[in-house]
N, C-alpha and C positions, 0 to 999 in steps of 0.2 A: 504493500500500500504506500502511496506517495505521502510524504510528510509535507503538510502545508502550513504556512503561517496562519495564525488565528484570523478567522474571518471577522474582523471588527472594524467599525467605522472610525475608531481611534487611529488605526494604522492605514486607512485608505486615503488616497488623494481625492480632493474634491472633484467631482465629475463636472466636465464642462457641458455646455448646453447641447453640443453636438452628440456627446455620449448619451445624454438623456434621450435625445430624439432617436438615436440608434436603438436604444433599449426598447423604446415604444414600438419601433418597427419590428424588432425581434419578437416581441410579445404577440403582435398581430400575426406574424408568419407562423409562430408556434401554434396559435389558436386555430389557424386555418389548416395546417398540415400535420400538426403533432410534433412532439419533441424529436422523436426519431425520424419522422417522415420529412421534416424540413432539413434540407442540405445546407451547407454553408453558402452555396450559390443562391439558394432560395432566400436565405436570410439577408445576404448582401443586396439582392434585387429588391426585397421589401423595404430596405433602407435607402434605395436609390444610389447604391455605391457599386464600384467594381469589387470583385472578389479580393483582389490584392489590397485595396484600401481597407476593406472590411477586416481583413486579417491583421492589419496594423492595430486595430482596436481590440479585436477578440480573436486570438489564434486558435481557439477550440471552443467546443460547446461547454466544456468545463469552465472556461474563462467567462463565458456568458452567464452560466449559473452563478458563479461567484459574484459577478457584477450585479445581477438581479438581487441576490441575497444581501450584498453590501448596501444597496439602496434601501431595501426593506428594513434592514437592521438600523440604518441611520434614522429612518422615520420612527422606528420603535423606540430607539434610545431617547429621542426627544420627547416622545409620549411618556415614557417611564420616568424621565426626570421631572415632568410636570406632576405625575402621580406622587412621586416621593416628596415633592414640595407641598402637596395638598394637606389640609388638616386631617383628612381621613383617607389614608392611602388605600385601604382595602375597598372602600366605597368607590374610589377612583378606578381601581383595578377592575372591580366588578362592572362598572359602567363601560370601561374601555373594551373588555372582553365581550360584553353583550353587543356593543356596537360592531365589533369586528365580525362576530358571527352573523349579525343581521344585515350588514352592508352588502349591497349588490355585487360589488367587485370581488368580494370574497367568493361568491358562487361562480362568477365568470372566469376566475383564474383557477378554479378548482381542478379542471381537467389538465391544465399545464403542470400544476404541482403534483398531480397524480402521476403524470408521465415522468416527471423529474424524479419522483420517489421510486418509481419502477426502474428507471435508469440507474439509480444509486445502488440497486441490488446487483447490477451487472458490471458497473464501472467503479473501481476503487477511488478514483480521483473525485468523482461526483459524490460518492458516499462520504468521503472525508469532508467535503464542503458542507453538505447538508447536515451531517452530524455536528460539525462545529457551529452551525447556525442554531441548532437546538441547544447546545451548551451555552451559547450567548444568551438565548432567551431564558433559559433556566436561571442564569445569573441575574437577569433583570427581575424576574419574579421573586427569587429568594432574597434579593436586596430589599424588596418591599416587605417581605415577611420578617427580615432582620430588623427593619426599622420599627415595625409594629410591636415586636417583642423585645426590642433593645438587645438583640443578640449579635455577636460577632458574625460577619458575613460567611465565614467558612463553616461555622456551626449551623447557621440558618440553612445553608445549602445542603449540608449533610442531613439535617433534620427534616427539611421540607422538599427534598428532591422528588419523592414520589408524587406529591401534590402538584408541583410545578410541571412535571412531565405529563401528568394526566390532563392538566389544563391544555398544554400544547397539543397533545394527541386529539383531544376533543375538538379544538378549534380547527385543526387540520382536517379531521374527518368530516366536519360540517361542510367544508368546501369541496372535498373530494368525493363525497358520497351523498349527493342530494337524493331525496325521496322521489318517487315516481309521480305523485300528484300533489297539488297545492295543499290539500287537507292533510295528507300524510307528512308533507314537509313542515307544516305548522306544528303538528303534534310532535314530530321528531325534534324540531328546534326547541320547543318548549321543554321537552324532557332533557335535552342536552344542556340547556341553560340552567335548569334546576340542578343538574348534576354538577355543573361548574360552580353554582352558588353553594352547594353543599360542601364542595371541596374547599372553597374559600372560607366557609364557616368553620370547617375542620381546623384550618390554620388559626382563625380568629379565636376559637374556643380552646385552643391548645394550652394546657397548663405547663408552661415551661419550667416552673419551679417545682412541679410535682415529681 
């Protein structure tokens, strides 16, 4: 397995506007042809670029996945900083997770992330990137739990890793596995959100001194 540097916005250069535009074109191409179905030529064409110029930005699909994740993590980091500054971090987390599950683009990108997840099972480089993304998000979540219970970050991560991973898994599943009908989707979403709420409550009610 390839050893990759941590996928973190702290270590990433700021993306220029052209890179942002290219990533949007890439998303469209993936949505139309699928992650494996879209060739590098297809991706370059969707961005209005020559293949050679496209490779200057992204030499591989793994590099594209890393760029998509870096952008998402940068947005998440800003959101989690706001949550940590709020007077009730768990309420802020609850509202943020609910919004993420309910927002439309969560559903529209579900197929892409399902395909990336499948590709991670076959390709070690993509697996390393997606695994690092989960580790970063676990860190964001457990930093909130650490503040709520006045725990050292390392201890909070050790104590609440299962709850953090469950929240991540449920949010991912909500996007990648939509129900067949609107009624079934509404019932499934309600159950999923109640499960997330119970998980957050489990952290809130934890007796760290017990």
